[in-house]
N, C-alpha and C positions, 0 to 999 in steps of 0.2 A: 086462546092466546094467539097473537099475531106473530107468525114466524118471520125471521129475517133471512133474506137471500142476498147474494152478491153476484155481479157480472161485470166484466170489463168492456169498455167501449173505446175505440180509437178511430179517428177520422180526420180531424182537423186539429187546430190548436187546442191544447188541453185547457186553456183559459176559457175558450168558447164552450167546449164540451162540459166542463165543470159547471159553468153558469147555467146552461140549459137544464141539466139534471138537478141542480140545487133548487130550481123553481118548481119542481113537480111534487104533487101530493104523493105520499107513500115512499118518497126517497128520504131515508133517514140520515145518510152520510154520503159524501162524495170525496174520494181520495184522488188528488191530482198528481200526476207524475208521468212515468214512462213504464211501459209494459213490454216484456219480451215473451215470445212463445218458443216454438221449436222449429226445426227444419229451415225453410226459407224465411221464416218470420222470427228468427232467433235474435235479431238485433232489437235494441230498445227503441220504442216509438212512442210519441206523445199519446197519452191515454188517461182514462180515469177508471177507478173501481167504484161502482154504484152499489150501495147497500140499500135494499128496499124491502118493504113489507107487502102484505097481501092487498093493500089499498090500490096498488098499481101492478099490472101484469108485465111479465117479460115481453109479451107481444106488443103492448103499448110502448114500453121503453125502447124496444127495437125499432118500431115504426118511427118514433120521434127521432131516434138516432139517425136513421136513414134519411130523414127529411131535413136534418139540421147540419149536414155536411155533404160534401160532393161524393155520395155513395155510388155514383154511376160513372165517375170520371177517373181515368188513369192520368196521372200527371207526374211531373218530374220529382216531386217532393214526397212520394209515397214511402220512401225510406224513413222519413221523419214523421210523416202523417199517414200511417198505415190505416186503411179503412178496415176495421176488424171488430169482431165480437170475441172476447176472450172468455172462454168457459172454464168453470171450476169442477166439472164432472162430465162423465160420458153421457149421462142422462140429459144434462143441460145442453151439451153439444148437439144431441139428437133433436131436442125440442127447438133449439135455435135454427137448425137446418130446416125444419118444418115451417117455422115462422118466416124465415127468409124466403123460402120457396113460395109461400102463400102471399107474402107482401110484394113479390115481383110483379104481380098483376097491376099494382098501383103506380108503376113506373114505366115510362116509355122506353128507356134504355135499360140495358142489363145491369143489375146491381153487381158491383165488383167486391163488395164487402166480404172479407174472409171470415170464416168461423174457425178459430184456432184455440188450442188449449192454453190456459194461463200457465206460465212457468215462473216468471219473476216480476217484481215491482220495485221501482225506485221512486220514492216520493220527491216531489218538487221541493225546493227550499222553502221554508216557512214564509219568507217575505213575498212570495208570489202565489201562495195558496189563497183561495177565496178571492181571486183577483177582481172579479166583477163586483162582488159585494163590497169590497173596500175601495174600489176605484171606478165607480160608474161614470164619472165625468171625464175619464181619460179618453183621448181620441180613439185609441184602439177599441175600447168598449163601445163607444158610439158608432164606430164604423163597422165593426165585425160582430159584436155580441148582440147589440140591440136588434138588428134585423132577425136574428135567430129567436130572440125572446118575443118579438112581434109575431113571428110565425107561430110560436107556441100559443100566444093569445088568440090568434086568428083561427088556427086549425085544431088545436088541442086544448082549448080553454077549460074543458071539464077536468083536466088533470093538473092545472096550474094552481099552486098554493094561494097566490094572491092575484085574483083577476083584475084588481084595480092598481096593479103596479104601474108606477110612472117611469117611463123610459126617458133617459136624458136626451135632449135634442142634439 
């Protein structure tokens, strides 16, 4: 039996993050919304909860996450777009630390992504969930999401559900 796992990811717009993970094999469900942690990360920030099975590893999901948002850049909107991995257990936290440390060698700049415990989630309103799937022709999707999906096809095609997906021009 294929067991189901979940992890939270935040970094950029949750529409973008949602679309990236929805296109991956092994991802069963993506919940779009805002996640809060504890301490300095206790405010809600745009993020997703990714439910995945053993067809894809946490290592691959994390690497894709780091490559599909500005994981090495401090910018003025980090309150709304926290670069984070939200963990659901101490074991998952420790594994994520090892993964992040090992992936650092694939980046020229220091990864700023925090690993923090998941505390709370607020779902986006239904009208904006599955944003890319229902609005691929919108200018936002063409400008911001399509380049991320193209990166998936170019760099992580083994993990893409539909390698023949057509991106809107």
